[in-house]
N, C-alpha and C positions, 0 to 999 in steps of 0.2 A: 503493500500498501503507499501511495507515497502523500508526501504532506508539503500543505500552502506552505511558504514562508508565513511568517505573523507579521505585517504591514505595523510600522512603526512611524508614527506622525515627528515630527521636526518643531520644534515651540521655541519665538525665536523669545527672550525674556528681556532683550536689554533696557526696553522701553519703561518696562515699569517694576524696573530690578529693585530702587529706590523707595518704592511704594512696598513692595513686597517685604524686602527685608526692615521696614519697618512696622511689620503687621507682629504679633504677641503671636507669640509659638502655639497656640490655638490654633487661631485664623490664621496661620502661615502653614500647620499642615493640613487644611481645610483646602486649603488655592492647592498647596503640593499636589495631596491627592484628586481633585478634580482633574490640574495639568497632567497626572497620572492619566485617568481616563482617559482624555482628549487625546492624548500621543499614542494611542492605543486604537482607539474606533474611528480617531480623523472625524471630515466632515459630516460622516452620516449622522452621528450623536444629537440626541435632542432634547427633547423638554422630560425632566427638571434639571436637566447638567446644562443642558447649552439653550438656548432661544436667538431666535434673528434678530434681528435693532431694528425698529422702524423710522426713520428717518435721515437714517441716514444716506449718504448719497453711494454709496456703492450696499450692492443687491446684496451681497459676500458677507456682512457683519453683522456679526455673532456676539453673546455675552456670551462666556461663561459664568454661571451662577451654584456657588461650591455650597457646602452645607452650609449651615450655621447654629449658633447655638444660643437663637434667642438675643443677642445682643447687638446684632451687627447684620447686615443684608449688601455681603459680600460680593460685588458684578468685576467681572477682565473683561473689556472690549477688543478684539479680538476679527479679524481674517485673516482666511488662507490665499496664499499670497500664487500666481503660477509657477512656483517652482514645489510644488505644495508643502508651504512652513505655514502654519499657526504664526501670525505676528501678533503678541499679544500687543496691546499700544494704549488704553490705559486702563489703571484700577482704581476702585475705589473703593468707597462704603456709602451706600447710598441709605440708610436707614433715616429718617426724618427728612430729605429729600426728593425722593424719589420721583421726582419732574424735573425739580430744578436740577437732578444730577445728572441726568441723562441732557437737557437744555446745555450743559457743559458737558460735556464728555463727549457728546458724539461729535460736535463739531470739529473736535480735540483727535475723534482718533481718527478721523475722517484723511484730514491734514496733515497726522503720522503717514496714514495709508499712503496716500496719496505721496507723500514727501520715497517712502517705502519705493513703491511704484517709477518711483520718477530714476531711483538707486538703480534696480534692476532694466529699465533700458539703457542705463551706461553703462550695466556690466559686472555691476556692484552685487554680489551675493551677498 
C-alpha cells in the first residue's frame, strides 16, 4: 500500500511576531496550537478555527480564531499567497472592540498583503 505524503503549509509570522511574543503564556499556546492546525490542514480548514473576512480587498483574506479562556477574543488576519504560504498579517484581541478592531485591522492587513504580493512580483520570497 502506498502512502500519500502529508502536506504541511508554510506559515510566515514575521509581521505578527512582536504581538505574538507579547502574549501571556496561555494565549501564546492557544495561538500556536491554532497555527499548527492551520499548517497541517491548509486553506481548506473552516469554522470554527478559520473564517473568511468581510470587507477586505482580498477575497482570500481569512481570520484565525484560536480558542479562548473567556478573557480574550484573539484573532490573526492572514491570507495564503501564490506560493502556498499563510502570511500572518495582523494579530490582536478584539474583545470589547469587535467592530472597531475590524475597521482598523482589515485595512492594515490589506496594506501588508499588498506589500507582500508586490515583493513576490519583484522576486522576493
